[in-house]
C-alpha positions in Angstrom: -17.0 -18.1 21.6 -19.1 -20.8 20.0 -20.9 -18.3 17.9 -17.7 -17.0 16.5 -16.5 -20.5 15.5 -19.9 -21.2 13.9 -20.0 -17.9 12.0 -16.4 -18.4 10.9 -17.2 -21.8 9.5 -20.1 -20.3 7.5 -17.8 -17.5 6.4 -15.2 -19.9 5.1 -17.8 -21.5 2.8 -17.9 -18.3 0.8 -14.9 -18.4 -1.4 -15.5 -14.8 -2.5 -15.5 -13.5 1.1 -12.3 -15.4 2.0 -10.5 -14.1 -1.1 -11.7 -10.6 -0.4 -10.2 -10.7 3.2 -6.9 -12.1 2.0 -6.8 -9.6 -0.8 -7.3 -6.7 1.6 -4.7 -8.0 3.9 -2.3 -8.3 0.9 -3.1 -4.7 -0.3 -2.7 -3.2 3.2 0.6 -5.0 3.6 1.9 -3.8 0.3 0.8 -0.2 1.0 2.6 -0.2 4.4 5.7 -1.8 2.8 5.6 0.7 0.0 5.4 3.6 2.5 8.3 2.2 4.5 10.4 1.9 1.4 9.6 5.4 0.3 10.4 6.9 3.7 13.7 4.9 3.7 14.4 6.3 0.2 13.8 9.8 1.4 16.2 9.3 4.3 18.8 8.0 2.0 18.3 10.9 -0.4 18.7 13.4 2.4 22.0 11.7 3.6 23.3 11.4 0.0 22.6 15.0 -0.8 24.2 16.1 2.5 27.4 14.3 1.5 27.4 15.9 -1.9 26.7 19.3 -0.3 29.7 19.0 2.0 31.9 18.3 -1.0 30.6 21.3 -2.8 31.1 23.5 0.3 34.6 22.2 0.7 35.4 23.2 -2.9 34.0 26.7 -2.3 36.1 27.0 0.9 39.3 26.0 -0.9 38.7 28.6 -3.6 37.2 31.6 -1.8 37.3 31.3 2.0 40.7 33.0 2.4 40.3 35.4 -0.5 39.5 38.2 2.0 36.4 39.4 0.2 33.2 38.0 1.9 31.1 38.5 -1.3 32.4 35.5 -3.1 31.8 32.9 -0.4 28.5 34.5 0.5 27.4 34.4 -3.2 28.7 30.9 -4.1 28.0 29.0 -0.9 24.8 27.0 -0.7 23.4 26.1 2.7 21.6 22.8 3.1 18.2 22.4 4.7 16.1 19.3 4.9 12.8 18.0 6.3 13.2 14.4 7.3 10.0 12.3 7.3 8.2 11.7 10.6 8.0 8.2 12.1 4.4 8.0 10.8 5.0 9.3 7.3 4.9 5.8 5.8 1.1 5.7 6.5 0.2 8.8 4.5 2.9 10.5 2.4 0.7 13.5 1.6 2.6 16.5 0.2 6.0 14.8 0.6 5.3 13.3 -2.8 5.1 16.7 -4.5 6.8 19.3 -2.3 10.6 19.4 -1.9 12.0 18.0 1.4 15.6 19.1 0.7 16.4 22.6 -0.3 19.7 24.4 -0.6 19.6 28.2 -0.2 22.1 31.0 -0.6 22.2 34.4 1.0 20.4 35.8 -2.1 16.7 36.5 -2.4 14.7 33.7 -0.7 11.4 33.7 -2.5 12.8 32.8 -5.8 14.7 29.9 -4.2 11.7 28.6 -2.3 9.6 28.0 -5.4 12.3 27.4 -8.0 11.6 23.6 -8.0 7.8 24.1 -8.6 7.9 23.4 -12.3 5.1 20.8 -12.4 1.4 21.0 -12.2 0.5 19.9 -8.6 -2.9 18.6 -9.9 -1.1 15.8 -11.7 -0.1 14.4 -8.3 -3.6 14.4 -6.7 -3.8 10.6 -6.9 -0.8 10.3 -4.7 1.2 7.2 -4.0 0.0 3.8 -3.0 0.1 4.1 0.8 -2.1 3.1 3.7 -4.2 6.3 3.4 -5.1 5.3 -0.2 -6.1 1.8 0.7 -8.2 3.0 3.6 -10.0 5.8 1.8 -10.6 4.3 -1.6 -10.3 0.5 -1.4 -11.7 -0.5 2.0 -15.3 0.7 1.0 -15.2 -1.7 -1.9 -14.4 -4.6 0.4 -17.2 -3.6 2.7 -19.6 -3.5 -0.2 -18.5 -7.0 -1.4 -19.0 -8.5 2.1 -22.2 -6.9 3.2 -24.3 -5.9 0.2 -26.1 -9.4 0.2 -26.0 -10.0 3.9 -29.8 -10.2 4.1 -30.9 -10.3 0.5 -29.1 -13.6 -0.1 -31.2 -15.2 2.6 -34.4 -13.7 1.2 -33.6 -14.9 -2.4 -32.8 -18.4 -1.0 -36.1 -18.6 0.9 -34.4 -18.9 4.3 -35.2 -15.3 5.6 -38.6 -16.1 7.0 -37.3 -19.1 9.0 -34.4 -17.1 10.4 -36.6 -14.2 11.5 -39.0 -16.6 13.2 -36.2 -17.8 15.6 -36.0 -16.2 19.0 -34.0 -13.0 18.7 -33.2 -13.8 15.1 -31.5 -10.5 14.6 -28.5 -11.9 16.6 -27.5 -13.7 13.4 -27.0 -10.5 11.6 -25.2 -8.8 14.5 -22.8 -11.7 14.7 -22.2 -11.7 10.9 -21.6 -8.0 10.9 -19.3 -8.1 13.9 -17.3 -10.9 12.3 -16.9 -9.1 9.0 -16.1 -5.8 10.7 -13.5 -7.5 12.9 -11.8 -9.3 10.0 -11.7 -6.1 7.9 -10.3 -4.1 10.8 -7.7 -6.8 11.5 -6.5 -6.7 7.9 -6.0 -3.0 8.3 -4.5 -2.9 11.8 -2.0 -5.8 11.8 0.2 -4.4 8.9 0.0 -0.9 10.5 1.2 -2.2 13.8 4.1 -4.2 12.2 5.0 -1.1 10.2 4.9 1.1 13.3 7.3 -1.3 15.0 9.7 -1.1 12.1 9.5 2.7 11.8 9.5 3.3 15.5 6.2 5.2 15.4 4.9 6.6 18.7 2.1 4.5 20.0 0.0 7.6 20.7 0.1 8.3 16.9 -0.6 4.6 16.1 -3.6 4.6 18.4 -5.1 7.7 16.7 -4.5 6.2 13.3 -6.2 2.9 14.3 -9.1 4.9 15.8 -9.6 6.9 12.6 -9.4 3.7 10.5 -11.9 1.9 12.7 -14.3 4.8 12.6 -14.1 5.2 8.8 -14.6 1.4 8.4 -17.6 1.7 10.8 -19.1 4.4 8.6 -19.1 2.2 5.5 -20.4 -0.8 7.5 -23.3 1.3 8.8 -24.0 2.7 5.3 -24.0 -0.9 3.9 -26.4 -2.0 6.6 -28.8 0.9 5.9 -28.9 -0.3 2.3 -28.9 -4.0 2.9 -31.9 -3.8 5.3 -34.1 -2.0 2.7 -35.4 -5.3 1.3 -33.9 -4.9 -2.1 -32.2 -7.5 -4.3 -28.5 -8.1 -4.0 -27.8 -6.5 -7.3 -29.7 -3.4 -6.4 -27.9 -3.1 -3.0 -24.5 -3.4 -4.7 -25.5 -0.8 -7.3 -26.7 1.6 -4.7 -23.6 1.2 -2.6 -21.2 1.5 -5.5 -23.0 4.7 -6.4 -22.5 6.0 -2.9 -18.8 5.1 -3.1 -18.4 7.0 -6.4 -20.2 10.0 -5.0 -18.5 10.1 -1.5 -14.9 9.3 -2.6 -14.7 10.7 -6.1 -17.4 13.0 -7.3 -18.2 15.1 -4.3 -14.5 15.6 -3.2 -13.6 16.6 -6.8 -16.6 19.1 -7.0 -15.6 20.5 -3.6 -12.0 20.9 -4.7 -13.1 22.7 -7.9 -15.4 25.0 -5.8 -12.5 25.8 -3.5 -10.2 26.6 -6.4 -12.7 29.0 -7.9 -13.8 30.6 -4.7 -10.3 31.0 -3.2 -8.0 31.7 -6.1 -4.3 31.2 -5.3 -1.5 31.8 -7.7 1.2 29.2 -8.0 4.5 29.7 -6.2 6.2 30.0 -9.6 4.3 33.3 -10.1 5.8 34.6 -6.9 9.3 33.5 -7.9 9.0 35.3 -11.3 7.7 38.5 -9.6 10.7 38.5 -7.2 13.2 37.8 -10.0 11.7 40.6 -12.1 12.3 43.1 -9.3 15.8 41.8 -8.7 16.8 41.9 -12.4 15.3 45.4 -12.7 17.5 46.6 -9.8 20.4 46.9 -12.2 18.6 49.8 -13.9 17.7 51.6 -10.6 20.1 54.1 -9.0 22.1 52.3 -6.4 21.4 55.0 -3.8 17.7 54.5 -4.1 18.1 50.7 -3.6 20.3 51.2 -0.5 17.7 53.7 0.9 15.0 51.1 0.6 17.2 48.5 2.2 18.1 50.8 5.1 14.4 51.4 5.8 14.1 47.7 6.9 17.7 47.4 8.2 18.4 50.7 9.9 21.3 49.3 11.8 23.4 49.6 8.6 22.4 53.0 7.5 25.5 54.7 9.1 28.0 52.5 7.3 30.3 53.7 4.6 28.6 54.9 1.4 28.9 53.1 -1.8 32.1 53.5 -3.7 32.4 53.6 -7.5 32.1 50.3 -9.3 30.5 47.1 -8.2 30.0 46.4 -4.5 28.7 43.2 -2.9 26.7 44.9 -0.2 24.6 46.7 -2.9 24.1 43.3 -4.7 22.9 41.5 -1.6 20.9 44.6 -0.6 18.8 44.6 -3.8 18.2 40.9 -3.5 16.7 41.5 0.0 14.7 44.5 -1.3 13.3 42.1 -4.0 12.1 39.7 -1.3 10.6 42.6 0.7 8.8 43.9 -2.4 6.9 40.7 -2.8 6.3 40.0 0.9 2.7 41.1 0.5 2.1 38.6 -2.3 3.9 35.9 -0.4 1.6 36.5 2.6 -1.5 36.4 0.4 -0.3 33.2 -1.2 0.2 31.6 2.2 -3.1 32.9 3.5 -4.9 31.5 0.4 -3.4 28.1 0.9 -4.4 28.0 4.6 -7.9 29.2 3.8 -8.3 26.4 1.4 -7.0 24.0 4.0 -9.5 25.3 6.6 -12.4 24.7 4.2 -11.0 21.3 3.3 -11.2 20.5 7.0 -14.8 21.7 7.2 -15.7 19.6 4.1 -14.3 16.6 6.0 -17.2 17.0 8.5 -19.7 15.5 6.1 -17.4 13.7 3.7 -15.7 11.0 5.9 -13.2 10.1 3.2 -11.9 13.7 3.1 -11.9 14.0 6.9 -10.1 10.7 7.4 -7.4 11.6 4.8 -6.9 15.0 6.4 -6.5 13.3 9.8 -4.0 10.8 8.5 -1.9 13.4 6.8 -2.0 15.5 10.0 -0.8 12.5 12.2 1.9 11.8 9.7 3.1 15.4 9.5 2.7 15.4 5.7 0.0 18.0 5.3 0.1 21.6 4.2 0.8 23.1 7.7 3.8 20.8 8.0 5.1 21.9 4.6 4.6 25.6 5.5 6.4 25.0 8.8 9.4 23.7 6.9 9.3 26.8 4.8 9.3 28.9 8.0 12.4 27.0 9.2 14.1 27.8 5.9 13.1 31.5 6.2 14.5 31.7 9.7 17.7 30.0 8.7 18.0 32.2 5.7 17.8 35.2 8.0 20.5 33.8 10.2 22.8 33.4 7.1 22.2 37.0 6.0 22.7 38.3 9.5 26.0 36.4 9.7 27.4 37.9 6.4 26.1 41.5 6.8 28.7 42.7 9.3 31.5 41.6 6.9 29.7 43.2 3.9 28.8 46.5 5.4 31.8 47.0 7.7 34.4 45.7 5.3 35.7 43.2 7.9 38.2 40.6 7.0 36.8 37.2 6.2 38.8 34.0 6.3 38.4 30.2 6.4 37.9 30.1 10.2 35.0 32.5 9.9 33.7 30.6 6.9 33.6 27.4 9.0 31.6 29.4 11.7 28.7 30.1 9.4 25.2 29.1 10.7 24.2 25.4 10.5 20.6 24.4 9.8 18.9 22.6 12.8 15.5 21.1 11.8 12.7 21.1 14.3 11.4 17.7 15.6 8.0 16.5 14.4 5.2 16.7 17.0 3.1 13.6 17.5 0.0 15.7 16.8 -3.5 15.3 18.2 -7.1 14.9 17.1 -8.5 18.3 16.0 -12.0 19.4 16.3 -12.7 18.8 12.6 -11.6 15.2 13.0 -13.8 14.7 16.0 -16.8 16.0 13.9 -16.0 13.4 11.2 -15.6 10.6 13.7 -19.0 11.5 15.3 -20.6 11.3 11.9 -19.0 7.9 11.2 -20.2 6.4 14.4 -23.7 8.0 14.0 -24.1 6.2 10.6 -22.7 3.0 12.1 -25.3 3.3 14.9 -28.1 3.9 12.5 -27.0 0.9 10.4 -27.0 -1.4 13.5 -30.4 -0.1 14.5 -31.8 -0.8 11.1 -31.2 -4.6 11.8 -33.8 -4.5 14.5 -36.5 -3.0 12.3 
């Protein structure tokens, strides 16, 4: 313990080092606080919109529920869905900053409703919010560089290096200094996370995985800094080399990889899918009604023996061609989904040799804010939409009476609970790389 007290006293003499540690602690605290506030805001938004939704549904019920014709309540009634943030979402907000987490759907065509809110360029949101993931991936390496780039060169420039190396097991000095700085940096990251986890009620299994990823990513940059610091270069050269590595590993290479993925795996935006579905739906007014119903009965044979269409407008034909519109773009929707998942799979692989990408993917996975989590929410919406249609179809095709009691018995959305998640193989590969570089950095001290 004496060595720690001695190294701590030496560390305190460096005003720059103390300021750097305090600044990192402040930034991490701010990021955790910002994440908690955003999650709280999303919860409040979900509750507020749910209240407004109930008022809207009550107004629809007063006007149409007892009208006898199911078409009007089926057409005008919105059904609320929501995706509440997980207890770890405050650490890495991910796609929750861009994708909708509340969506009201009707019994009409689903595809147009899923992507109706996608009216912005997602690339504008790449920088994301100021959360813990941002501090860890982009800012922590800068603090490592500030604390370790002159670890040995400053002793060489002051003329003390030869004396220190002549001492028995002189390398212990560097090991102690590295251990102290690594411990201080990790403490600045972990303490705010633990406090935030207590406030948010985060599962400790998730917290432990987040801490392990943070410790591994920090170890990578410490190892890389040691590999450079032990080359015998001047402090300015070390800092320049490490800053170049930071720019390449956190900015340039991830951007180039993203551009390569976009060009190699082209994926149309969801808005294109929405427009394709709407074009088919709007064109159905010009198609003979019998042809539309025949296409509908191909996928819904249970209704083919119901009464034929009468003259004039009928709600069952209207809802049928909306469903036909969805089925007409089902192939495009599947291709869109497969393209997104293929990009995600390659992003996971890129994380094997770009620790920043790998750590970010892991944090988003633990927080349930990644692409699979968003697609899972869409799957829940699709299943709920099917329940709504299935509920209304008997009244539409069998001309059954519809009243307020049956309106109140309509399906209610029940969101799935978020899984705690686990460390996937691609994350293990990234962690192995981090500790390998850390080990090589420690080994370089002995040479």
